[in-house]
N, C-alpha and C positions, 0 to 999 in steps of 0.2 A: 504494500500500500504506500510505499515511499513515493512522494510526489516528484515528478520530473522537475529538476531545478534548472530553469532557463531564465536568465536575466532579461534577455531581449527576445521579443516575439513581435508578430504583426497583429496580434490581438491578445486580449486578456485570457487568463485561464478560463476554461468552461465554467459558467455559473457566476463569475465575478462581475462582469459588466452590468448585468441586470441588478445586482445588489448595490452597485455604486450609485445608481440613479443619476441625477445631475451631479457633476463634479467639476472641479478646477484642477488642472494639471500643469506640471512644469517639465520642460525639456532641458536636460543638463548635458553639457559637453564632458565626456569621460576623460578628456585629456587634461583639463584644468578644473573640473567640477563646476564650471560657470553655468548658471541658469541663463539660457539665451532666448527662451520663449515661454510665455504663460498663456494658457487658453482654457476654454470651458467646453463641456460637451456631455454626451451620453453615449452609451454603447462603447464602441472601439475608436471613438473620435481621436483619442490621444495618439493613436498609431497611424492616423491618416497622413500625417506629415512625412513619415518614413516611406509610406507607399508612394507618395507623390513627389518625393525628392528628386527623382530623375525626370520629372515632367515640367515643361514650361520654363519660365525665365528665372531670374534670380542670379545675382553675382556671387562669386566665391567669397567675397569679403563682407557684404552687408545684409544679405537676405537669409532668412532661416533655411530656405531650400539649399542655398549655397553652403551654409554651415553644415547642414546634414550631409550633403555630398562630400564635403571635406572630411567629415568624421568617418563616413563609409570608405572614403579613399584611403584612410589610414588603417583600414581593416578593423575598425571599431564600430560600436553601435551606440546610438543615442540612449541616454538613461532617461526613462520615463518615471516621474514621481507624481503622486497624487497629493495635492495641497489640502483639499477638503472634499469629502464625498458625502453622499446621502443628503444632498441639498434639496430643499422643498420644490423648487421649480427653476426655470431658466432665469427669472428675475433675480433670485437669490444667487445663482451662479454668476450672473453679471456683476453683482455687488462684490462678491469675493474676488473675482478675477480683477476688477478695477483696483481694489485695495491692494492686492499683491503686486500688480504692475506698478502702482504708485510707489509702494514701499521699495521695490527693487530698483526703480528708476531714480529715486531721490536719495537713496543711501549709498555712500561710497564704500563703506565697510561696516561690519557689525560685530559686536562682542556682547551679545545680550546677556543680562544677568537675571532675567526672569526665572523664577523657580518653578513656574507652572507654564506648560506649553501654550495653554489657551483655556480660559475659564469654561468648564463644562463641555469642551469640544475635543479634548485630547484623543478620544477614541476615534474621532473622524478627522483628525488632523494630518499634517504633512507626513507622508509615509512612502517608503520605497515599495515597489511591487512585491518584494519578498515579504514585507510586513503586512501586506494585504492578502497574502495567500490563505489566511484563515477563512476568507469569504468562500473559498472553493474547497477547503480542507474538510475531510470527513471527521466527524466527532468520534473520539475513542474514549473508552473507559479504562480505569486502572482497577482490575478485579481484586478481591480480597486476598487471593493467593500471592499477589505481588506486593502486598502491604505488610508492615509499614514501609512506605517509601516517601521520598521528598521531591517535590517539583521546585527546581532552582531556576531563578530568572536572572541571568547575568546582566541583562539590560544593556547599559552602555558598554560593557566589556565584550558583548557579543559582536562579531563581525560577520557579514555575509560571506559565505564560501569558506570559512575557516575549517581546517581539517579536524578530525576527531581528537587528536592529541592536544591541539591548541584549545579546542572547545572545553575539554575536560579540565585543563589548567585553569580556565576562567570559571568553570562550574563548581569545582570541588571546594573552593574556599577563597578567601578566609571569611567566615561568617560568624556572627554572634548566635551560635546555634547550640542548643542543648545536646549533650552526648547521648544519643539514642541508638538503638540497634536498627538501622535501616536495611532493607533488602536491596532497594534500587534507588538510584538518583537519576532524575530526568532533567535534561537541560531544556528549558522552555523559553522561547522568545516570540513575542507578539501572539501568545496563546497557542503556538505550535510546538510540538516536541521536535527538538533538533538532534537529540542523542540520548542514549540510555546506558547507564553503567551499573554493574553489579557491585554493591558496596562491600568491601572486605575489612574495613576498619577505619581508624582515625590516624591522621598524621602525627608522628611522634613529636613534632615541633609545635603542635597545637599548645598554646599557652593560655588556658582559661583564667588562671589566677591573676595575670597582669594584663595581657592584651585582650582577654575575653573574646577571642576568635578561634575558630577551629576549622580544620580542613579534612575532607573525606579522603579515603584511599579506596580505589576501586579499579575495575577492569571493564572494557566494553562488553555489554550484554548483547553480543552479535545476534543471538537468536531472537531478540526482541526488536531489533532495529527495523526489520521489514514490517512488523505489525504496528509499531508506534511512531517512528520518525515520519513526520509529515502530517500527523494526526492533530486534531484540534482538541485541546483540554482546557479551553478558556472557562468552561462551565465549572471547573474544579478550582479555579482561582478566585481570590477576593473580587467582589463586584467592581471595585474601582482600582484594581491593581494592587492596592495595599503598599504600605511603606516597607514592610519586611519582604526581602527578595526571595523568600522560599516559603513553600506551603507543605506542611506535613500531612500525609494521607495515612491515617491509622486503620 
């Protein structure tokens, strides 16, 4: 059941587009991470530019088609990101699109100190396509025979495409976690299981008395990856994400 991980496509994963409803999207140049276009749409509108890049006019320097052709010429693909989705209607999409264009046009650099991404809208906020995979991901359950287990959300430490070893290094610790006997540890990002490890103990360097942080020791549970990696477990997480980056399943 592992989902096919493709960063670039000419359409969204099956079932995603309809759930996005009206949305605002950004096109980013993978060479320097610059956002060079913001638009609105429904369905697979965000990918129309890539389809049309070889059609019609546009100079290589100043037009979005030219920019896209330049990116393709370098053997790369445009990064499509969703700024806000599940908007009420086209009018709401116009408002968000205009606000984002104004912000990106008038700011030369940004080092935001906001502690919250956006009041009441973080679940529909700016996201990579990988972060939106939950809209197409099948829901999975963690049965009693696999518990007690822990769902760990590395959040900012997680990186798209990281290998299992790097993922485990970010997942295993160091957390302010009570010393329990867990069977499995699941790495969860954006509500989707990214990896599963069989817990074999605790790191000997864990120092609860002073640092109050612990790290798990484990090995990949290869037999469970096919079943769980790519599955949606958001229903097992706190409703608003929670401040604690792990959830214990007893």
